[in-house]
Backbone of each chain as ProteinMPNN parsed JSONL, in Angstrom:
{"seq_chain_A": "MTGPTRRGRVSNRVRELREAAAMTQAELAERVSASRQTIIAIEAEKYAPSLELAFRLARCLGAPFEDVFSYAD", "coords_chain_A": {"N_chain_A": [[117.247, 97.838, 85.349], [114.36, 99.032, 86.994], [113.726, 98.755, 90.447], [113.75, 96.496, 93.35], [117.067, 95.501, 93.96], [119.847, 93.245, 93.424], [122.317, 93.396, 95.814], [125.041, 95.468, 95.045], [125.189, 95.255, 92.215], [124.119, 97.512, 90.786], [125.796, 100.2, 91.572], [126.277, 103.098, 93.659], [127.118, 106.549, 94.428], [125.642, 108.092, 96.075], [125.25, 108.599, 98.86], [127.796, 109.487, 99.659], [128.136, 111.8, 98.02], [125.937, 113.279, 98.825], [126.472, 113.753, 101.522], [128.77, 115.251, 101.198], [127.663, 117.487, 100.131], [126.445, 118.482, 102.294], [123.813, 117.75, 102.958], [120.701, 116.531, 104.187], [119.09, 113.278, 104.33], [116.356, 113.594, 104.186], [116.101, 116.152, 103.087], [117.244, 115.779, 100.543], [115.461, 113.887, 99.565], [113.104, 115.38, 99.42], [113.811, 117.249, 97.485], [114.089, 115.696, 95.188], [111.636, 114.645, 94.859], [110.957, 112.191, 96.171], [110.508, 109.578, 98.65], [111.909, 109.601, 101.992], [112.554, 107.059, 102.79], [112.982, 105.799, 100.369], [115.312, 107.053, 99.493], [117.043, 106.127, 101.475], [117.0, 103.385, 100.854], [118.136, 103.46, 98.286], [120.691, 104.483, 98.813], [121.667, 102.384, 100.33], [121.907, 100.572, 98.388], [119.863, 98.816, 97.894], [117.809, 99.262, 96.302], [117.281, 100.018, 92.933], [117.042, 103.009, 91.314], [114.597, 104.479, 89.02], [115.404, 105.611, 85.67], [114.663, 108.27, 85.41], [114.466, 109.218, 88.08], [117.079, 108.735, 88.837], [118.496, 110.511, 87.19], [117.471, 112.9, 88.215], [118.51, 112.785, 90.791], [121.289, 112.877, 90.289], [121.483, 115.395, 89.121], [120.609, 117.014, 91.231], [122.596, 116.506, 93.078], [124.68, 117.69, 91.875], [126.469, 116.451, 90.098], [127.915, 114.611, 87.306], [125.949, 112.081, 85.669], [127.248, 109.554, 85.324], [129.161, 109.677, 87.272], [127.778, 109.353, 89.544], [126.24, 107.007, 89.407], [126.992, 103.58, 88.748], [127.398, 100.569, 86.846], [128.026, 97.219, 87.38], [129.128, 94.457, 85.552]], "CA_chain_A": [[115.809, 97.689, 85.603], [113.926, 99.651, 88.226], [113.165, 97.84, 91.426], [114.69, 95.943, 94.304], [118.211, 94.998, 93.208], [120.828, 92.459, 94.153], [123.302, 94.351, 96.319], [126.338, 95.516, 94.384], [125.128, 95.299, 90.747], [124.072, 98.937, 90.471], [126.348, 100.879, 92.743], [126.141, 104.547, 93.56], [127.846, 107.373, 95.4], [124.653, 109.08, 96.536], [125.514, 108.97, 100.251], [129.047, 110.261, 99.692], [127.917, 113.121, 97.427], [124.954, 114.004, 99.663], [127.167, 114.219, 102.72], [129.684, 116.315, 100.757], [126.844, 118.682, 99.898], [125.848, 118.797, 103.609], [122.366, 117.631, 102.782], [120.148, 115.373, 104.894], [118.317, 112.375, 103.452], [115.024, 114.178, 104.023], [116.209, 117.284, 102.148], [117.45, 115.23, 99.198], [114.2, 113.241, 99.18], [112.148, 116.419, 99.049], [114.243, 117.888, 96.234], [113.914, 114.815, 94.015], [110.247, 114.132, 94.929], [110.899, 110.776, 96.587], [110.403, 109.497, 100.109], [113.198, 109.411, 102.674], [112.818, 105.606, 102.789], [113.533, 105.456, 99.052], [116.715, 107.511, 99.499], [117.773, 105.176, 102.333], [117.143, 102.133, 100.088], [119.08, 103.703, 97.178], [122.036, 104.595, 99.4], [122.079, 101.04, 100.773], [121.939, 99.781, 97.144], [118.815, 97.791, 97.922], [116.831, 99.657, 95.288], [117.832, 100.729, 91.775], [116.005, 103.974, 90.901], [114.3, 104.611, 87.586], [116.31, 106.556, 85.0], [114.21, 109.638, 85.695], [114.875, 109.571, 89.444], [118.544, 108.727, 88.86], [118.942, 111.786, 86.618], [117.126, 113.976, 89.16], [119.473, 112.691, 91.901], [122.583, 113.365, 89.815], [121.381, 116.855, 88.938], [120.491, 117.621, 92.555], [123.882, 116.365, 93.767], [125.637, 118.485, 91.117], [127.521, 115.592, 89.53], [127.468, 113.901, 86.096], [125.247, 110.817, 85.947], [128.175, 108.42, 85.424], [129.923, 109.786, 88.52], [126.895, 108.979, 90.66], [125.812, 105.611, 89.269], [127.79, 102.702, 87.88], [126.828, 99.22, 86.735], [129.072, 96.203, 87.263], [128.669, 93.237, 84.869]], "C_chain_A": [[115.466, 98.322, 86.943], [113.423, 98.588, 89.182], [114.199, 97.353, 92.392], [115.839, 95.265, 93.554], [119.11, 94.14, 94.079], [121.947, 93.417, 94.556], [124.593, 94.282, 95.5], [126.282, 95.603, 92.871], [125.083, 96.748, 90.252], [124.597, 99.657, 91.705], [126.23, 102.393, 92.556], [126.93, 105.257, 94.653], [126.922, 108.43, 95.993], [124.972, 109.538, 97.963], [126.74, 109.908, 100.35], [128.826, 111.695, 99.173], [126.923, 113.952, 98.242], [125.644, 114.572, 100.896], [128.141, 115.348, 102.375], [128.933, 117.622, 100.54], [126.141, 119.14, 101.177], [124.323, 118.8, 103.556], [121.868, 116.426, 103.589], [119.377, 114.502, 103.902], [116.936, 112.966, 103.179], [115.048, 115.328, 103.023], [116.373, 116.788, 100.709], [116.148, 114.606, 98.676], [113.195, 114.275, 98.695], [112.514, 117.047, 97.692], [114.022, 117.016, 94.999], [112.521, 114.172, 93.976], [110.198, 112.629, 95.18], [110.759, 110.759, 98.103], [111.796, 109.283, 100.714], [113.576, 107.93, 102.674], [113.428, 105.16, 101.454], [115.0, 105.888, 98.961], [117.57, 106.548, 100.33], [118.039, 103.876, 101.556], [118.142, 102.295, 98.934], [120.508, 103.759, 97.72], [122.573, 103.231, 99.853], [122.193, 100.069, 99.593], [120.982, 98.59, 97.202], [117.756, 98.086, 96.863], [117.527, 100.437, 94.183], [116.766, 101.697, 91.277], [115.74, 103.936, 89.403], [115.299, 105.608, 86.992], [115.969, 107.993, 85.366], [114.681, 110.084, 87.084], [116.4, 109.633, 89.54], [119.097, 110.034, 88.287], [118.649, 112.949, 87.563], [118.117, 113.994, 90.322], [120.818, 113.275, 91.486], [122.572, 114.885, 89.687], [121.369, 117.575, 90.287], [121.831, 117.579, 93.307], [125.006, 117.103, 93.02], [126.776, 117.673, 90.527], [127.006, 114.939, 88.252], [126.88, 112.532, 86.472], [126.22, 109.672, 86.205], [129.079, 108.498, 86.65], [129.095, 109.339, 89.72], [126.552, 107.49, 90.613], [126.783, 104.822, 88.388], [127.188, 101.294, 87.925], [127.962, 98.216, 86.524], [128.497, 94.952, 86.616], [128.918, 92.016, 85.738]], "O_chain_A": [[116.203, 98.163, 87.916], [112.769, 97.631, 88.769], [115.372, 97.717, 92.305], [115.594, 94.526, 92.601], [119.138, 94.28, 95.302], [122.461, 94.163, 93.722], [125.16, 93.21, 95.287], [127.279, 96.004, 92.27], [125.89, 97.16, 89.419], [123.935, 99.716, 92.741], [126.1, 102.889, 91.437], [127.345, 104.662, 95.648], [127.359, 109.519, 96.365], [124.965, 110.737, 98.242], [126.715, 110.944, 101.014], [129.263, 112.666, 99.79], [127.051, 115.173, 98.337], [125.427, 115.726, 101.267], [128.318, 116.284, 103.154], [129.474, 118.71, 100.732], [125.338, 120.073, 101.149], [123.655, 119.716, 104.036], [122.554, 115.407, 103.66], [119.055, 114.927, 102.792], [116.413, 112.851, 102.071], [114.135, 115.47, 102.209], [115.738, 117.296, 99.784], [115.784, 114.773, 97.512], [112.52, 114.074, 97.686], [111.644, 117.334, 96.869], [113.798, 117.526, 93.901], [112.259, 113.278, 93.172], [109.491, 111.892, 94.492], [110.875, 111.794, 98.759], [112.726, 108.845, 100.037], [114.752, 107.579, 102.573], [114.273, 104.266, 101.411], [115.83, 105.163, 98.412], [118.682, 106.198, 99.935], [119.145, 103.335, 101.589], [118.904, 101.374, 98.639], [121.42, 103.156, 97.154], [123.771, 102.962, 99.769], [122.529, 98.898, 99.771], [121.245, 97.522, 96.649], [116.908, 97.242, 96.571], [118.264, 101.388, 94.446], [115.693, 101.264, 90.858], [116.549, 103.43, 88.624], [115.955, 106.353, 87.72], [116.85, 108.821, 85.599], [115.221, 111.178, 87.247], [116.947, 110.484, 90.241], [120.048, 110.6, 88.826], [119.458, 113.866, 87.704], [118.521, 115.059, 90.788], [121.419, 114.061, 92.219], [123.516, 115.567, 90.085], [122.025, 118.601, 90.466], [122.157, 118.489, 94.069], [126.146, 117.132, 93.482], [127.912, 118.141, 90.46], [125.801, 114.729, 88.11], [127.275, 111.921, 87.466], [126.063, 108.913, 87.162], [129.696, 107.503, 87.03], [129.634, 108.993, 90.77], [126.57, 106.802, 91.634], [127.319, 105.342, 87.41], [126.559, 100.894, 88.905], [128.759, 98.356, 85.597], [127.482, 94.433, 87.079], [128.599, 90.897, 85.337]]}, "seq_chain_B": "MSHHEKFAWGSLIASLLAWSFLTMRMTDSWAVVNVSPGHMIWTYGAVVVLMIVAHATLAAILDARAGSEAGKDERDLAIAARAERIEGLVVLAAVNVLIIHALAQAAFAGHALPSIDLGTLPVLFYALLTVLFLGHITSQLATIWLYRA", "coords_chain_B": {"N_chain_B": [[109.939, 102.832, 110.18], [108.047, 102.968, 107.246], [105.234, 104.979, 106.087], [103.599, 103.478, 104.321], [104.333, 100.899, 104.908], [103.447, 100.682, 107.52], [100.73, 100.859, 107.004], [100.367, 98.469, 105.636], [100.871, 96.608, 107.673], [98.741, 97.241, 109.404], [96.566, 96.659, 107.736], [96.966, 93.963, 107.369], [96.528, 92.952, 109.969], [93.85, 93.783, 110.344], [92.626, 92.29, 108.325], [93.123, 89.671, 109.155], [91.634, 89.667, 111.51], [89.052, 90.107, 110.456], [88.777, 87.808, 108.904], [88.877, 85.916, 110.923], [86.495, 86.54, 112.222], [84.689, 85.825, 110.205], [85.229, 83.067, 110.106], [84.46, 82.34, 112.658], [81.707, 82.808, 112.468], [80.958, 80.957, 110.553], [81.897, 78.395, 111.058], [82.229, 75.435, 113.143], [84.15, 73.955, 115.461], [86.162, 73.876, 113.458], [84.796, 72.854, 111.275], [82.673, 73.523, 108.546], [79.485, 74.818, 109.135], [76.023, 74.095, 108.43], [74.416, 76.735, 107.486], [71.781, 79.26, 107.27], [70.737, 81.027, 104.22], [70.212, 83.699, 104.85], [71.793, 84.109, 107.128], [74.29, 83.903, 105.97], [74.258, 86.081, 104.186], [74.1, 88.209, 105.975], [76.512, 87.822, 107.324], [78.342, 88.163, 105.22], [77.842, 90.865, 104.521], [78.594, 92.068, 106.944], [81.337, 91.43, 107.048], [82.308, 92.786, 104.796], [81.677, 95.458, 105.5], [83.197, 95.661, 107.842], [85.832, 95.43, 106.804], [85.934, 97.694, 105.102], [85.499, 99.833, 106.923], [87.65, 99.437, 108.714], [89.904, 99.768, 107.015], [89.478, 102.366, 106.031], [89.581, 103.87, 108.385], [92.158, 103.315, 109.236], [93.645, 104.4, 107.082], [92.921, 107.098, 107.338], [93.956, 107.777, 109.892], [96.73, 107.225, 109.566], [97.374, 108.868, 107.355], [96.908, 111.391, 108.431], [98.934, 111.507, 110.3], [101.228, 111.158, 108.752], [101.482, 113.237, 106.874], [103.235, 114.889, 104.383], [104.465, 112.561, 103.604], [102.584, 110.76, 102.888], [101.957, 110.282, 100.215], [102.606, 108.142, 97.336], [105.75, 107.139, 96.149], [108.028, 106.233, 93.414], [109.267, 103.831, 94.288], [107.474, 102.842, 96.2], [105.295, 102.353, 94.52], [106.408, 100.397, 92.859], [106.813, 98.33, 94.681], [104.161, 97.881, 95.503], [103.108, 96.964, 93.079], [104.535, 94.567, 92.687], [103.695, 93.123, 94.935], [100.984, 92.878, 94.336], [101.131, 91.259, 92.07], [102.097, 88.905, 93.216], [99.944, 88.337, 94.892], [97.975, 87.85, 92.959], [98.986, 85.487, 91.814], [98.826, 83.732, 93.992], [96.044, 83.654, 94.472], [95.239, 82.581, 92.028], [96.466, 80.051, 92.185], [95.15, 79.005, 94.441], [92.446, 78.953, 93.625], [92.663, 77.13, 91.549], [93.394, 74.86, 93.006], [90.981, 74.407, 94.356], [89.313, 73.876, 92.148], [90.544, 71.587, 91.01], [90.315, 69.887, 93.164], [87.505, 69.68, 93.386], [86.911, 68.471, 90.917], [88.356, 66.086, 91.164], [87.044, 64.955, 93.273], [84.566, 64.454, 92.114], [85.235, 62.707, 90.058], [86.801, 60.677, 91.172], [85.513, 59.285, 93.46], [85.695, 58.687, 96.94], [88.399, 58.926, 97.302], [91.637, 59.312, 98.959], [92.289, 61.868, 99.805], [91.815, 64.856, 101.889], [88.428, 65.762, 102.324], [86.455, 68.271, 100.784], [83.368, 69.554, 100.687], [82.273, 71.083, 98.149], [79.866, 71.336, 97.022], [77.871, 72.279, 98.64], [76.281, 75.317, 99.595], [77.126, 76.915, 101.933], [79.79, 75.956, 102.352], [81.031, 76.505, 99.902], [80.749, 79.296, 99.868], [82.263, 80.009, 102.157], [84.765, 78.964, 101.379], [85.383, 80.467, 99.045], [85.457, 83.115, 100.051], [87.539, 82.784, 101.84], [89.652, 82.303, 100.103], [89.842, 84.821, 98.896], [90.589, 86.347, 101.139], [93.001, 85.073, 101.698], [94.529, 85.816, 99.466], [94.642, 88.618, 99.852], [95.903, 88.808, 102.357], [98.335, 87.59, 101.759], [99.311, 89.474, 99.948], [99.713, 91.674, 101.651], [101.645, 90.626, 103.375], [103.703, 90.2, 101.542], [104.199, 92.842, 100.798], [105.19, 93.925, 103.216], [107.483, 92.338, 103.5], [108.907, 93.055, 101.15], [109.443, 95.754, 101.633], [111.273, 95.496, 103.616], [113.288, 93.962, 102.567]], "CA_chain_B": [[108.936, 102.149, 109.346], [107.385, 103.965, 106.392], [103.778, 105.105, 106.135], [102.954, 102.39, 103.579], [104.615, 99.66, 105.648], [102.509, 100.694, 108.655], [99.4, 100.555, 106.463], [100.343, 97.032, 105.326], [100.721, 95.898, 108.954], [97.369, 97.467, 109.863], [95.669, 95.932, 106.836], [97.159, 92.535, 107.668], [95.844, 92.654, 111.242], [92.405, 93.938, 110.102], [92.186, 91.161, 107.488], [93.119, 88.459, 109.995], [90.482, 89.781, 112.425], [87.822, 89.927, 109.668], [88.696, 86.383, 108.537], [88.534, 85.198, 112.167], [85.064, 86.773, 112.415], [84.016, 84.974, 109.211], [85.392, 81.673, 110.543], [83.628, 82.175, 113.865], [80.291, 82.793, 112.055], [80.653, 79.901, 109.591], [82.396, 77.062, 111.42], [82.145, 74.93, 114.51], [85.276, 73.002, 115.562], [86.83, 73.892, 112.152], [83.97, 72.275, 110.202], [81.661, 74.505, 108.133], [78.144, 74.38, 109.533], [74.988, 74.382, 107.448], [73.673, 77.913, 107.952], [70.771, 79.735, 106.315], [71.219, 82.1, 103.324], [70.133, 84.975, 105.578], [72.969, 84.156, 108.0], [75.456, 84.16, 105.102], [74.164, 87.461, 103.671], [74.451, 89.086, 107.102], [77.955, 87.652, 107.558], [79.045, 88.792, 104.098], [77.711, 92.317, 104.703], [79.39, 92.479, 108.11], [82.761, 91.33, 106.693], [82.6, 93.893, 103.866], [81.658, 96.711, 106.274], [84.376, 95.611, 108.728], [87.044, 95.707, 106.02], [85.903, 99.09, 104.636], [85.673, 100.729, 108.077], [89.011, 99.273, 109.239], [90.881, 100.36, 106.101], [89.259, 103.821, 105.963], [90.081, 104.422, 109.658], [93.622, 103.169, 109.183], [94.163, 105.386, 106.121], [92.718, 108.448, 107.887], [94.907, 107.979, 110.994], [98.107, 107.257, 109.058], [97.541, 110.048, 106.496], [96.992, 112.567, 109.306], [100.255, 111.506, 110.955], [102.34, 111.15, 107.798], [101.596, 114.511, 106.154], [103.717, 114.827, 102.993], [104.958, 111.204, 103.297], [101.445, 109.89, 102.586], [101.943, 109.955, 98.789], [103.457, 107.023, 96.928], [106.76, 107.446, 95.143], [108.2, 105.113, 92.471], [109.59, 102.577, 94.993], [106.21, 102.367, 96.777], [104.481, 101.811, 93.421], [107.044, 99.151, 92.401], [106.533, 97.31, 95.709], [102.725, 97.563, 95.426], [102.89, 96.169, 91.861], [105.062, 93.206, 92.919], [102.814, 92.467, 95.918], [99.741, 92.53, 93.623], [101.431, 90.104, 91.203], [102.175, 87.729, 94.104], [98.561, 88.075, 95.301], [97.304, 87.228, 91.804], [99.467, 84.103, 91.673], [98.302, 82.938, 95.112], [94.608, 83.442, 94.224], [95.175, 81.651, 90.893], [96.808, 78.711, 92.683], [94.103, 78.54, 95.377], [91.24, 78.627, 92.839], [92.967, 75.88, 90.838], [93.32, 73.77, 93.994], [89.556, 74.136, 94.563], [88.779, 73.252, 90.926], [91.087, 70.218, 90.903], [89.721, 69.104, 94.248], [86.107, 69.388, 93.037], [86.915, 67.499, 89.811], [88.842, 64.804, 91.692], [85.977, 64.387, 94.112], [83.508, 63.952, 91.227], [85.728, 61.615, 89.219], [87.371, 59.578, 91.972], [84.836, 59.28, 94.759], [86.306, 57.784, 97.907], [89.861, 59.065, 97.339], [92.173, 59.443, 100.318], [92.561, 63.269, 100.165], [90.784, 65.454, 102.738], [87.255, 66.08, 101.508], [85.763, 69.56, 100.951], [82.13, 69.411, 99.915], [81.993, 72.387, 97.539], [78.503, 71.303, 96.5], [76.941, 72.989, 99.528], [76.498, 76.764, 99.518], [77.975, 77.479, 103.008], [81.205, 75.595, 102.152], [81.496, 77.285, 98.746], [80.804, 80.692, 100.347], [83.415, 80.131, 103.062], [85.999, 78.689, 100.622], [85.685, 81.595, 98.151], [85.883, 84.26, 100.854], [88.868, 82.47, 102.404], [90.626, 82.513, 99.012], [90.038, 86.28, 98.767], [91.388, 86.777, 102.298], [94.352, 84.517, 101.521], [95.199, 86.685, 98.506], [94.907, 89.935, 100.452], [96.888, 88.623, 103.431], [99.619, 87.349, 101.081], [99.748, 90.758, 99.392], [100.235, 92.521, 102.739], [102.901, 90.009, 103.842], [104.707, 90.474, 100.508], [104.531, 94.273, 100.906], [106.055, 94.094, 104.4], [108.762, 91.689, 103.196], [109.616, 93.829, 100.128], [109.96, 96.988, 102.244], [112.411, 95.173, 104.49], [114.327, 93.215, 101.832]], "C_chain_B": [[108.163, 103.197, 108.547], [105.863, 103.908, 106.564], [103.09, 103.884, 105.492], [103.196, 101.03, 104.239], [103.666, 99.551, 106.848], [101.111, 100.333, 108.179], [99.281, 99.055, 106.174], [100.18, 96.207, 106.605], [99.282, 96.015, 109.466], [96.369, 96.666, 109.053], [95.75, 94.424, 107.099], [96.391, 92.142, 108.935], [94.327, 92.727, 111.06], [91.863, 92.747, 109.312], [92.128, 89.867, 108.302], [91.935, 88.477, 110.964], [89.166, 89.528, 111.676], [87.668, 88.457, 109.267], [88.342, 85.535, 109.771], [87.042, 85.335, 112.453], [84.256, 85.878, 111.466], [84.051, 83.509, 109.658], [84.509, 81.379, 111.755], [82.147, 82.038, 113.489], [79.94, 81.547, 111.226], [81.068, 78.491, 110.019], [82.127, 76.724, 112.887], [83.178, 73.808, 114.592], [85.924, 72.786, 114.185], [86.058, 73.152, 111.043], [82.886, 73.301, 109.855], [80.279, 73.968, 108.467], [77.122, 74.808, 108.479], [74.12, 75.532, 107.955], [72.704, 78.384, 106.87], [71.36, 80.811, 105.392], [71.202, 83.464, 104.012], [71.361, 85.178, 106.469], [74.216, 84.51, 107.168], [75.448, 85.595, 104.566], [74.574, 88.446, 104.765], [75.968, 89.025, 107.349], [78.768, 88.353, 106.475], [79.027, 90.319, 104.239], [78.595, 92.803, 105.836], [80.888, 92.452, 107.792], [83.157, 92.493, 105.774], [82.674, 95.217, 104.636], [82.88, 96.784, 107.191], [85.644, 96.011, 107.992], [87.09, 97.176, 105.567], [86.182, 100.045, 105.792], [87.113, 100.655, 108.6], [90.036, 99.966, 108.338], [90.723, 101.891, 105.986], [89.811, 104.484, 107.229], [91.604, 104.424, 109.663], [94.235, 104.237, 108.269], [94.052, 106.795, 106.695], [93.737, 108.733, 108.988], [96.332, 108.134, 110.458], [98.359, 108.483, 108.179], [97.691, 111.308, 107.341], [98.368, 112.662, 109.957], [101.392, 111.714, 109.961], [102.538, 112.482, 107.098], [102.068, 114.307, 104.74], [104.206, 113.436, 102.601], [103.845, 110.264, 102.863], [101.412, 109.47, 101.108], [102.883, 108.805, 98.464], [104.496, 107.5, 95.925], [107.009, 106.183, 94.315], [108.525, 103.789, 93.161], [108.32, 101.987, 95.616], [105.346, 101.713, 95.697], [105.059, 100.485, 92.922], [106.757, 98.019, 93.39], [105.065, 96.897, 95.65], [102.446, 96.671, 94.207], [103.38, 94.73, 92.058], [104.163, 92.432, 93.88], [101.511, 92.037, 95.245], [99.959, 91.332, 92.698], [101.466, 88.82, 92.04], [100.772, 87.334, 94.553], [97.8, 87.356, 94.189], [97.697, 85.77, 91.645], [98.893, 83.204, 92.763], [96.808, 82.635, 94.908], [94.421, 82.436, 93.087], [95.439, 80.212, 91.364], [95.695, 78.161, 93.563], [92.833, 78.147, 94.621], [91.461, 77.32, 92.08], [92.924, 74.678, 91.771], [91.855, 73.384, 94.218], [88.953, 73.412, 93.358], [89.237, 71.792, 90.824], [90.474, 69.319, 91.968], [88.278, 68.703, 93.911], [86.034, 68.341, 91.93], [87.338, 66.115, 90.309], [87.768, 64.113, 92.511], [84.861, 63.784, 93.255], [83.969, 62.702, 90.478], [86.205, 60.407, 90.02], [86.766, 59.592, 93.374], [85.52, 58.277, 95.684], [87.816, 57.859, 97.932], [90.323, 59.41, 98.761], [92.404, 60.899, 100.751], [91.477, 63.818, 101.092], [89.622, 65.958, 101.872], [86.697, 67.471, 101.841], [84.525, 69.47, 100.076], [81.725, 70.771, 99.337], [80.582, 72.456, 96.961], [77.509, 72.033, 97.383], [77.307, 74.47, 99.559], [77.362, 77.307, 100.669], [79.467, 77.173, 102.815], [81.795, 76.409, 100.996], [81.706, 78.746, 99.133], [82.048, 80.902, 101.213], [84.739, 79.941, 102.302], [86.374, 79.881, 99.741], [86.143, 82.825, 98.932], [87.272, 84.03, 101.454], [89.96, 82.661, 101.352], [90.909, 84.01, 98.843], [90.887, 86.814, 99.924], [92.828, 86.302, 102.171], [95.166, 85.403, 100.57], [95.584, 88.011, 99.133], [95.98, 89.839, 101.534], [98.281, 88.385, 102.825], [100.186, 88.654, 100.532], [100.354, 91.649, 100.484], [101.557, 91.964, 103.269], [104.031, 90.292, 102.846], [105.153, 91.934, 100.575], [105.508, 94.501, 102.059], [107.441, 93.525, 104.111], [109.58, 92.528, 102.201], [110.153, 95.152, 100.684], [111.202, 96.707, 103.079], [113.556, 94.501, 103.748], [115.445, 94.134, 101.357]], "O_chain_B": [[107.685, 104.187, 109.102], [105.299, 102.951, 107.095], [102.136, 103.334, 106.041], [102.367, 100.125, 104.138], [103.151, 98.475, 107.152], [100.387, 99.598, 108.851], [98.243, 98.444, 106.427], [99.44, 95.224, 106.621], [98.682, 95.033, 109.902], [95.443, 96.068, 109.601], [94.747, 93.712, 107.056], [95.695, 91.127, 108.961], [93.596, 91.863, 111.546], [90.771, 92.254, 109.595], [91.202, 89.071, 108.153], [91.309, 87.447, 111.213], [88.281, 88.833, 112.175], [86.56, 87.92, 109.288], [87.599, 84.558, 109.668], [86.395, 84.375, 112.872], [83.272, 85.256, 111.868], [83.043, 82.804, 109.6], [83.897, 80.315, 111.858], [81.416, 81.26, 114.102], [78.784, 81.126, 111.191], [80.643, 77.506, 109.415], [81.847, 77.583, 113.723], [83.081, 72.82, 113.864], [86.201, 71.651, 113.797], [86.622, 72.86, 109.988], [82.258, 73.877, 110.744], [79.937, 72.833, 108.137], [77.341, 75.764, 107.735], [73.206, 75.327, 108.754], [72.789, 77.968, 105.715], [72.362, 81.438, 105.734], [72.085, 84.289, 103.779], [71.901, 86.281, 106.553], [75.068, 85.292, 107.59], [76.49, 86.246, 104.497], [75.307, 89.401, 104.507], [76.614, 90.052, 107.555], [79.747, 89.043, 106.761], [80.056, 90.978, 104.095], [79.269, 93.827, 105.711], [81.628, 93.341, 108.213], [84.21, 93.105, 105.954], [83.608, 95.999, 104.453], [83.519, 97.83, 107.307], [86.432, 96.82, 108.481], [88.135, 97.823, 105.635], [86.999, 100.957, 105.665], [87.724, 101.683, 108.893], [90.926, 100.664, 108.824], [91.711, 102.615, 105.861], [90.438, 105.541, 107.153], [92.244, 105.404, 110.044], [95.213, 104.891, 108.63], [94.975, 107.598, 106.558], [94.323, 109.815, 109.018], [97.051, 109.055, 110.843], [99.435, 109.077, 108.245], [98.492, 112.187, 107.021], [98.903, 113.755, 110.142], [102.392, 112.36, 110.274], [103.67, 112.826, 106.757], [101.398, 113.633, 103.957], [104.35, 113.143, 101.414], [104.101, 109.113, 102.509], [100.887, 108.403, 100.789], [103.826, 108.523, 99.204], [104.162, 108.186, 94.959], [106.309, 105.184, 94.475], [108.112, 102.732, 92.685], [108.11, 100.775, 95.567], [104.744, 100.663, 95.919], [104.314, 99.56, 92.601], [106.492, 96.887, 92.985], [104.749, 95.71, 95.736], [101.647, 95.738, 94.288], [102.712, 93.784, 91.64], [103.897, 91.247, 93.679], [100.986, 90.962, 95.538], [99.075, 90.487, 92.556], [100.936, 87.786, 91.632], [100.439, 86.149, 94.594], [97.079, 86.389, 94.434], [96.852, 84.917, 91.375], [98.518, 82.061, 92.503], [96.359, 81.513, 95.139], [93.566, 81.554, 93.161], [94.726, 79.283, 90.986], [95.333, 76.989, 93.452], [92.213, 77.13, 94.934], [90.551, 76.497, 91.978], [92.474, 73.601, 91.381], [91.516, 72.201, 94.266], [88.186, 72.462, 93.512], [88.435, 70.889, 90.585], [90.157, 68.156, 91.719], [87.875, 67.558, 94.115], [85.206, 67.433, 91.982], [86.754, 65.102, 89.925], [87.595, 62.895, 92.466], [84.283, 62.755, 93.603], [83.199, 61.76, 90.287], [86.034, 59.263, 89.6], [87.455, 59.882, 94.352], [85.876, 57.173, 95.274], [88.471, 56.986, 98.502], [89.523, 59.748, 99.633], [92.683, 61.153, 101.923], [90.351, 63.32, 101.094], [89.843, 66.521, 100.8], [86.493, 67.81, 103.006], [84.629, 69.327, 98.858], [80.947, 71.512, 99.939], [80.153, 73.5, 96.471], [76.415, 72.373, 96.932], [78.484, 74.832, 99.55], [78.267, 78.099, 100.405], [80.313, 78.026, 103.081], [82.904, 76.933, 101.093], [82.712, 79.356, 98.772], [82.792, 81.862, 101.018], [85.71, 80.659, 102.544], [87.541, 80.27, 99.689], [87.093, 83.5, 98.536], [88.075, 84.957, 101.562], [91.057, 83.124, 101.665], [92.057, 84.419, 98.67], [91.788, 87.627, 99.72], [93.763, 87.035, 102.496], [96.333, 85.701, 100.827], [96.71, 88.479, 98.97], [96.863, 90.693, 101.616], [99.277, 88.914, 103.318], [101.385, 88.913, 100.634], [101.38, 92.295, 100.269], [102.478, 92.722, 103.574], [105.161, 90.583, 103.238], [106.338, 92.232, 100.428], [106.521, 95.182, 101.902], [108.453, 94.147, 104.433], [110.787, 92.698, 102.373], [111.206, 95.62, 100.25], [112.07, 97.566, 103.233], [114.68, 94.471, 104.247], [116.396, 93.673, 100.725]]}, "name": "protein", "num_of_chains": 2, "seq": "MTGPTRRGRVSNRVRELREAAAMTQAELAERVSASRQTIIAIEAEKYAPSLELAFRLARCLGAPFEDVFSYADMSHHEKFAWGSLIASLLAWSFLTMRMTDSWAVVNVSPGHMIWTYGAVVVLMIVAHATLAAILDARAGSEAGKDERDLAIAARAERIEGLVVLAAVNVLIIHALAQAAFAGHALPSIDLGTLPVLFYALLTVLFLGHITSQLATIWLYRA"}
């Protein structure tokens, strides 16, 4: 579900992959049409992005969706 | 602090100032005074103008500073939607408190609860505007909290 999330349920590797791509949070935000604050919240796993934004992030980071996001039961 | 969080802080302060102005015009030692309809119309107009001018000025200043960050993305919209839901619940609860209080006062005269005489226009006017301010202030507080949570 999109929205503020309990830390740890939807985990992601956005920070790791962004840093590997030598991209700043502002650059990634601009490329996926989100605000820098939203990228910060996603990286801190305080916000679970919508499917659309999650796919845009994965595509922008050049990684398959399941390598970027994972869901723990 | 994001553009929208700054706007919520500004809106919160503007709303508290406008409500203080309303309280100053309508009460004396925290009791609503019996004022004329003309006084209430002037007060209502002044509060509306105050809120519009404050929010328009705030938006213009913040938009000029924020540039491309002024638009809302999906997280901003999700936070705004949650804050509006909370505001709706608070207004619903406050209106129900007023209704129950008015019914209790009619049915059980002389009860021990604090008395609000909703039968007089100045009290009704002040109570309804206070409920609207309460809802808006709650919405701004919820927005600030959700951005930080």
